[in-house]
C-alpha positions as CSV (number, residue, x, y, z in Angstrom):
1,A,10.0,-18.7,22.7
2,C,9.4,-22.1,23.8
3,I,13.2,-23.0,23.6
4,N,13.7,-20.0,25.7
5,V,11.3,-21.0,28.3
6,A,12.7,-24.5,28.4
7,N,16.4,-23.2,28.9
8,F,15.2,-20.7,31.5
9,L,13.4,-23.4,33.6
10,L,16.2,-26.0,33.2
11,A,18.7,-23.3,34.4
12,R,16.5,-22.2,37.3
13,G,16.0,-25.8,38.4
14,A,19.7,-26.5,38.2
15,E,20.5,-23.4,40.3
16,R,18.1,-24.5,42.9
17,R,19.6,-28.0,43.4
18,R,21.2,-27.2,46.8
19,E,18.1,-25.5,48.1
20,I,15.8,-28.6,47.1
21,A,18.4,-30.8,48.5
22,V,18.3,-29.0,51.9
23,R,14.4,-29.3,51.8
24,Q,14.5,-32.9,51.1
25,A,17.1,-33.5,53.7
26,L,14.7,-31.8,56.2
27,G,11.9,-34.1,55.2
28,A,10.0,-32.5,52.3
29,A,8.4,-35.1,50.1
30,R,9.1,-35.2,46.4
31,S,5.5,-34.6,45.4
32,R,5.5,-31.3,47.5
33,I,8.6,-30.1,45.7
34,L,7.1,-31.1,42.3
35,R,3.9,-29.3,43.1
36,Q,5.9,-26.2,44.3
37,L,7.9,-26.0,41.1
38,L,5.0,-26.6,38.9
39,T,3.1,-23.9,40.6
40,E,5.9,-21.4,40.2
41,G,6.1,-22.1,36.5
42,L,2.4,-21.7,36.2
43,V,2.4,-18.3,38.1
44,T,5.1,-17.2,35.9
45,S,3.2,-18.0,32.8
46,L,0.1,-16.4,34.0
47,M,2.1,-13.3,34.8
48,A,3.3,-13.3,31.2
49,M,-0.3,-13.5,30.0
50,V,-1.0,-10.1,31.9
51,V,1.6,-8.6,29.6
52,A,0.8,-10.7,26.4
53,L,-2.8,-10.1,26.2
54,P,-2.7,-6.2,26.1
55,T,0.3,-6.5,23.7
56,A,-1.7,-8.7,21.4
57,A,-4.7,-6.4,21.5
58,L,-2.4,-3.4,20.5
59,G,-0.9,-5.6,17.8
60,A,-4.2,-6.4,16.4
61,R,-5.2,-2.7,16.4
62,A,-1.9,-1.8,14.7
63,M,-2.5,-4.4,11.9
64,K,-5.9,-2.9,11.2
65,D,-4.3,0.8,11.3
66,M,-1.5,-0.3,9.0
67,M,-3.6,-2.2,6.4
68,P,-3.9,0.1,3.3
69,A,-7.5,1.0,2.3
70,E,-6.8,-0.2,-1.2
71,I,-6.3,-3.7,0.3
72,A,-8.8,-3.7,3.3
73,R,-11.8,-3.1,0.9
74,F,-11.3,-6.6,-0.7
75,L,-11.0,-8.4,2.8
76,N,-14.4,-9.1,4.3
77,G,-14.3,-8.7,8.1
78,W,-10.9,-7.1,8.4
79,S,-12.2,-4.2,10.4
80,S,-13.6,-6.5,13.0
81,I,-10.4,-8.4,13.8
82,D,-9.9,-8.1,17.5
83,L,-8.9,-10.0,20.6
84,D,-12.2,-11.7,21.6
85,G,-13.1,-14.1,24.3
86,R,-12.1,-17.3,22.3
87,A,-8.6,-15.8,21.7
88,M,-8.1,-14.9,25.3
89,L,-9.2,-18.5,26.4
90,F,-6.8,-20.0,23.8
91,G,-4.0,-17.9,25.0
92,L,-4.5,-18.9,28.7
93,A,-4.8,-22.5,27.7
94,L,-1.5,-22.3,25.8
95,A,0.2,-20.6,28.6
96,T,-0.9,-23.2,31.1
97,L,0.0,-26.0,28.9
98,S,3.4,-24.5,28.1
99,A,4.0,-24.0,31.8
100,L,3.2,-27.4,32.9
101,L,5.1,-29.0,29.9
102,F,8.3,-27.1,30.4
103,S,8.2,-27.1,34.1
104,L,7.9,-30.9,34.3
105,S,11.3,-31.9,33.2
106,P,13.3,-29.6,35.3
107,A,10.9,-30.1,38.3
108,R,11.5,-33.9,38.1
109,R,15.2,-33.5,37.7
110,A,15.5,-31.0,40.5
111,S,13.2,-32.9,43.0
112,S,15.5,-36.1,42.7
113,P,19.1,-34.6,43.1
114,D,22.1,-36.3,44.3
115,L,22.0,-35.0,48.0
116,T,25.7,-35.7,48.6
117,D,26.8,-33.8,45.6
118,A,24.1,-31.0,46.0
119,L,24.9,-30.4,49.5
120,K,28.8,-30.0,48.9
121,E,30.0,-26.6,49.2
122,G,30.7,-25.1,45.7
123,G,28.5,-27.9,44.1
124,R,26.4,-25.2,42.7
125,A,29.2,-23.8,40.6
126,S,30.3,-27.0,39.2
127,T,30.2,-27.5,35.4
128,E,27.2,-29.5,33.9
129,G,27.9,-32.8,32.2
130,A,28.8,-33.0,28.5
131,S,25.8,-34.5,27.3
132,R,23.5,-31.9,29.0
133,Q,25.7,-29.1,27.6
134,R,25.3,-30.7,24.1
135,G,21.6,-30.8,24.4
136,R,21.3,-27.2,25.4
137,S,23.8,-26.3,22.4
138,A,21.6,-28.1,20.1
139,L,18.5,-26.0,21.3
140,V,20.5,-22.9,20.9
141,V,21.7,-23.9,17.4
142,S,18.4,-24.7,16.2
143,Q,16.9,-21.5,17.6
144,I,19.5,-19.3,15.8
145,A,19.1,-21.2,12.5
146,A,15.2,-20.7,12.6
147,A,15.5,-17.0,13.5
148,L,18.1,-16.4,10.7
149,A,16.0,-18.1,8.2
150,L,13.0,-16.0,9.1
151,V,15.3,-12.8,8.9
152,L,16.6,-13.8,5.6
153,V,13.1,-14.5,3.9
154,A,11.9,-11.3,5.4
155,S,14.7,-9.4,4.1
156,L,14.4,-10.9,0.7
157,A,10.6,-9.9,0.8
158,A,11.4,-6.4,1.8
159,R,14.2,-5.9,-0.8
160,S,11.8,-7.4,-3.4
161,A,9.1,-5.0,-2.5
162,W,11.5,-2.0,-2.7
163,T,12.8,-3.2,-6.1
164,L,9.1,-3.3,-7.5
165,I,8.9,0.4,-6.6
166,E,12.4,1.8,-7.2
167,G,13.8,-0.9,-9.7
168,P,13.8,-0.6,-13.4
169,Q,10.4,-0.3,-15.1
170,G,11.6,-0.2,-18.7
171,Y,10.7,3.7,-18.8
172,D,11.4,6.7,-16.5
173,P,8.5,7.1,-14.0
174,E,10.0,10.1,-12.4
175,N,8.2,13.4,-12.9
176,L,5.5,11.6,-14.7
177,L,1.8,12.4,-14.2
178,A,-0.9,9.9,-15.5
179,L,-4.5,10.4,-16.0
180,N,-7.4,8.3,-17.6
181,V,-10.4,9.3,-19.6
182,S,-13.2,6.9,-20.7
183,L,-15.1,8.1,-23.9
184,P,-18.7,7.1,-24.2
185,E,-19.3,5.0,-27.2
186,G,-22.5,6.9,-28.0
187,K,-20.9,10.3,-28.3
188,H,-17.6,9.0,-29.7
189,A,-18.7,6.2,-32.0
190,D,-17.1,8.0,-34.9
191,Q,-13.2,7.5,-34.9
192,E,-12.6,11.0,-36.0
193,T,-14.3,12.5,-32.8
194,R,-11.8,10.3,-30.8
195,R,-8.9,11.7,-32.7
196,T,-10.1,15.2,-32.3
197,F,-10.6,14.8,-28.5
198,V,-7.0,13.4,-28.0
199,R,-5.5,16.1,-30.2
200,E,-7.2,19.0,-28.3
201,S,-6.4,17.3,-24.9
202,L,-2.7,17.1,-25.9
203,A,-2.6,20.6,-26.9
204,R,-4.4,21.9,-23.7
205,L,-1.9,19.8,-21.5
206,S,1.1,20.9,-23.4
207,E,0.3,24.6,-22.6
208,M,0.4,24.0,-18.9
209,P,3.4,25.6,-17.0
210,G,5.9,23.2,-16.0
211,V,5.1,20.5,-18.7
212,T,7.9,19.4,-20.9
213,A,6.1,16.6,-22.9
214,V,2.8,15.0,-23.2
215,A,1.5,11.8,-24.8
216,A,-1.6,9.7,-25.2
217,T,-2.2,5.9,-25.1
218,N,-5.0,3.6,-24.4
219,V,-3.2,1.9,-21.4
220,L,-0.4,3.1,-19.2
221,P,1.8,0.9,-17.2
222,S,0.9,0.0,-13.6
223,R,-2.8,0.8,-14.1
224,N,-5.6,-1.5,-13.3
225,S,-6.7,-1.9,-17.0
226,N,-5.2,-3.8,-20.0
227,S,-5.8,-4.6,-23.6
228,G,-4.6,-7.5,-25.5
229,R,-4.9,-9.1,-28.9
230,R,-4.2,-12.4,-30.5
231,I,-1.2,-12.3,-32.8
232,R,-0.8,-14.2,-36.2
233,A,2.7,-13.4,-37.7
234,E,3.0,-13.6,-41.5
235,G,4.2,-17.0,-42.4
236,D,3.1,-18.7,-39.3
237,A,1.7,-22.2,-39.8
238,A,-2.2,-22.3,-39.8
239,K,-3.6,-22.4,-36.3
240,E,-7.0,-22.1,-34.6
241,D,-7.6,-18.6,-33.2
242,S,-7.8,-20.0,-29.7
243,E,-4.1,-21.3,-30.1
244,L,-2.7,-18.0,-31.2
245,P,-0.4,-16.3,-28.6
246,V,-1.7,-13.1,-27.1
247,A,0.2,-9.7,-26.8
248,D,-0.5,-6.6,-25.0
249,S,-2.1,-4.0,-27.4
250,R,-1.2,-0.2,-27.1
251,T,-2.2,2.7,-29.3
252,V,-0.1,5.7,-28.8
253,S,0.4,9.3,-30.0
254,P,3.6,10.1,-31.9
255,T,5.1,11.8,-28.7
256,F,4.7,8.6,-26.6
257,F,8.2,7.1,-26.6
258,E,9.8,10.6,-26.0
259,T,7.5,11.3,-23.2
260,M,7.8,7.9,-21.5
261,K,11.6,7.8,-22.2
262,L,11.0,4.3,-23.6
263,P,14.2,3.4,-25.5
264,L,14.2,2.4,-29.1
265,Y,16.7,-0.1,-30.1
266,S,16.2,-0.3,-33.9
267,G,14.1,1.3,-36.6
268,R,12.0,4.4,-35.9
269,A,9.2,5.4,-33.5
270,I,5.8,6.3,-34.5
271,D,5.5,10.0,-35.9
272,A,3.2,12.3,-37.7
273,R,3.3,10.5,-40.9
274,D,1.6,7.4,-39.4
275,D,-1.8,8.9,-39.7
276,A,-5.3,7.7,-41.0
277,A,-5.0,9.1,-44.4
278,E,-6.1,7.1,-47.4
279,G,-3.2,4.9,-48.4
280,A,-1.1,5.3,-45.3
281,Q,0.8,2.2,-44.2
282,Q,-0.4,0.4,-41.2
283,V,2.6,0.2,-39.0
284,A,3.6,-0.8,-35.3
285,V,6.5,-0.6,-33.0
286,V,7.1,-4.0,-31.1
287,S,8.8,-4.7,-27.8
288,R,11.9,-6.9,-27.6
289,A,9.8,-9.6,-26.1
290,F,7.4,-9.5,-28.9
291,A,10.2,-9.8,-31.5
292,E,11.9,-12.7,-29.7
293,R,8.6,-14.6,-29.5
294,H,7.6,-14.4,-33.2
295,W,10.9,-13.9,-34.9
296,P,13.7,-15.4,-32.7
297,G,17.2,-14.5,-34.1
298,L,15.8,-12.6,-37.0
299,D,15.5,-8.8,-37.9
300,P,11.8,-8.0,-37.1
301,L,12.0,-4.8,-39.1
302,G,9.8,-4.9,-42.2
303,R,7.9,-8.2,-41.0
304,R,4.2,-8.1,-40.7
305,F,1.6,-9.5,-38.4
306,R,-2.2,-9.3,-38.0
307,A,-3.6,-8.5,-34.5
308,G,-7.1,-9.5,-33.5
309,D,-9.7,-10.8,-36.0
310,A,-9.1,-12.3,-39.4
311,D,-10.2,-9.1,-41.1
312,A,-7.8,-7.0,-39.2
313,P,-5.3,-5.3,-41.4
314,M,-1.7,-6.5,-41.8
315,V,0.7,-4.4,-39.8
316,T,4.3,-3.7,-40.7
317,V,7.1,-3.6,-37.9
318,I,9.0,-0.2,-38.2
319,G,10.9,-0.3,-34.9
320,V,11.7,-2.4,-31.8
321,C,11.6,-0.8,-28.3
322,G,12.4,-1.9,-24.8
323,D,10.1,-4.0,-22.6
324,V,7.9,-2.4,-20.0
325,V,6.8,-3.6,-16.5
326,H,3.0,-3.2,-16.8
327,Q,2.2,-5.4,-13.7
328,W,5.1,-7.0,-11.7
329,F,3.0,-10.0,-11.0
330,G,1.5,-11.1,-14.2
331,R,2.8,-8.8,-17.0
332,R,6.3,-8.1,-16.5
333,N,8.2,-7.7,-19.9
334,Y,5.2,-9.1,-21.6
335,P,5.2,-9.0,-25.5
336,T,3.7,-5.8,-26.5
337,Y,3.1,-3.9,-29.8
338,Y,2.4,-0.1,-30.2
339,R,0.1,1.2,-32.9
340,P,-0.5,4.8,-33.8
341,Y,-3.6,6.1,-32.1
342,A,-4.6,8.0,-35.3
343,Q,-4.9,4.4,-37.1
344,E,-6.5,2.7,-34.3
345,P,-8.3,5.2,-31.9
346,R,-9.8,3.5,-28.8
347,L,-12.4,4.7,-26.3
348,A,-10.1,4.3,-23.4
349,V,-7.5,7.1,-23.3
350,S,-4.7,7.7,-20.9
351,F,-2.5,10.7,-20.9
352,A,1.1,10.9,-19.7
353,V,2.4,14.2,-18.8
354,R,6.0,14.8,-18.3
355,T,6.9,17.7,-15.8
356,S,9.8,19.5,-14.6
357,G,8.7,19.3,-10.9
358,D,6.3,17.4,-8.7
359,P,3.8,16.0,-11.1
360,E,0.9,15.7,-8.6
361,A,1.1,19.4,-8.1
362,L,-0.3,19.8,-11.6
363,A,-3.2,17.5,-11.1
364,R,-5.8,20.0,-10.8
365,D,-4.6,21.9,-13.9
366,A,-4.6,18.6,-15.8
367,R,-8.2,18.0,-14.9
368,R,-8.9,21.5,-16.1
369,A,-7.2,21.0,-19.3
370,I,-9.2,17.9,-20.2
371,A,-12.4,19.8,-19.1
372,L,-11.5,22.6,-21.6
373,A,-11.1,20.1,-24.4
374,D,-14.5,18.5,-23.4
375,P,-16.4,19.4,-20.3
376,Y,-18.3,16.1,-20.3
377,Q,-15.3,13.9,-20.1
378,P,-13.8,14.0,-16.6
379,A,-10.4,12.8,-16.0
380,F,-9.9,10.2,-13.2
381,A,-7.1,8.3,-11.5
382,V,-5.0,11.5,-11.7
383,W,-1.8,10.1,-10.1
384,S,2.0,10.3,-10.5
385,M,3.4,7.0,-12.1
386,K,5.4,6.6,-8.8
387,R,2.1,6.5,-7.0
388,S,0.6,4.2,-9.5
389,I,3.5,1.7,-9.1
390,G,3.1,2.0,-5.4
391,N,-0.5,1.1,-5.6
392,A,0.1,-1.8,-7.8
393,T,2.5,-3.2,-5.2
394,I,0.8,-2.2,-2.0
395,G,-0.2,-5.8,-1.0
396,L,3.4,-7.0,-1.3
397,R,4.8,-4.1,0.4
398,F,2.4,-4.7,3.4
399,V,3.2,-8.4,3.7
400,A,6.9,-7.5,3.6
401,S,6.5,-4.9,6.3
402,I,4.7,-7.4,8.6
403,M,7.3,-10.3,7.9
404,T,10.1,-7.8,8.7
405,I,8.5,-7.0,12.1
406,L,7.8,-10.6,13.0
407,S,11.3,-11.8,11.8
408,G,12.8,-8.9,14.0
409,L,10.9,-10.3,17.0
410,A,12.0,-13.9,16.2
411,L,15.6,-12.6,16.0
412,L,15.2,-10.7,19.3
413,L,13.9,-13.9,21.0
414,A,16.6,-15.9,19.6
415,L,19.4,-13.5,20.9
416,T,17.6,-13.3,24.3
417,G,17.7,-17.3,24.5
418,V,21.3,-17.3,23.6
419,Y,22.3,-14.7,26.1
420,G,20.3,-16.4,28.8
421,V,22.0,-19.9,28.1
422,M,25.5,-18.5,27.9
423,A,25.2,-16.4,31.0
424,Y,24.0,-19.5,32.9
425,R,26.7,-21.8,31.4
426,V,29.5,-19.2,32.3
427,S,28.0,-18.9,35.8
428,L,28.2,-22.6,36.2
429,R,32.0,-22.3,35.3
430,T,32.8,-19.6,37.9
431,L,34.9,-22.0,40.0
432,E,36.8,-23.3,37.0
433,I,37.4,-19.7,35.7
434,G,38.8,-18.7,39.0
435,V,41.1,-21.6,38.9
436,R,42.3,-20.6,35.5
437,L,43.0,-17.1,36.6
438,V,44.9,-18.2,39.7
439,L,47.0,-20.5,37.4
440,G,47.9,-17.5,35.2
441,A,45.2,-17.3,32.6
442,S,44.6,-13.7,31.4
443,H,41.1,-12.2,31.1
444,G,41.6,-12.3,27.2
445,D,42.2,-16.1,27.6
446,V,39.0,-16.6,29.5
447,L,37.1,-14.4,27.1
448,R,38.5,-16.3,24.0
449,L,37.5,-19.6,25.6
450,T,34.0,-18.4,26.4
451,M,33.5,-16.8,22.9
């Protein structure tokens, strides 16, 4: 914007050389001409403030209206952002300073013209010197470069935000409803009561019309919660517990991989045989990232590890599945292992419901199904997985939107400045272009020269 103002005032000062030369020839003092040009620049700047202040007020209001409630509640004072007296005074001071600064150079130049050249007929249409043209071109080049950099960064941010929502998640989030239940430890201290609640809830959810598959786990992707355990693989060198790597811990029902459409690359998935019966083998399915961390270049099937405390059971790997994006910012394709819920029931339970249509249309029925299994355990955060992903990335999407708007304004300013400078430079060459046309140049020749 400042470059635009500078170019505009320089061009206007150059166009008024003949007028100012006439004034000086008639006895006007240089100081008076300087005051006149500076006053004109100041009035122009103050007129711009009349437009700028309401626009800024509307922009601040739009920012507050656009801010998602999920973010605004974490930002103290966001609702009070407004154009106050200090902001207005700052704007006025900036406008005054910019007007004086950018009017001074063209005013000094215009107030001391070469009277002989300026008063010649057609002098106004003469071409500027090469050095002055190069300086003006340098301003245009820098302006376009800065604007394109802003547009590029904003475009990348917008594309990244879109990828977070629509890009690969490691599973299929389409037509998937997610809901959470938190079991009280007092009522569900016994592990069998937890298993019973999950079995009955899965049965009730699967009976709903439009449901094609259901599953249970302790944590679903793109939710606010998480669970992790320290991992000691069999054969690892002795380490302190604090030095052991951490992996995301999931306990899942036998239908989890089918419901989530989480691909299995080797081995088998968890099924009904992986229960809590005495003598049942303790098993787990691990993600690719988990296998590559603990057994790089080796077949992980049949290998064992211990998760958590030293008295935790050794677990045998029965399958390797794909990686999942749990949180794009901190836990993207993080090492994860999946244990049967029957062997390790948790108090935190999340249900995934695969539907044939809009998943959120079944939200009320899903809550009712959980209430039929246990009326004292209400379901919460009953959202589609697409909505969960959107909530997890809402901050970045908002920032990307603001960057896109501001970069668009920067590009508009740059294009306006380029148009103004080019229009002025072409106007200075009117006489030259006329001579070229008289000597046989075509309109296409002139257009190519200008371009």
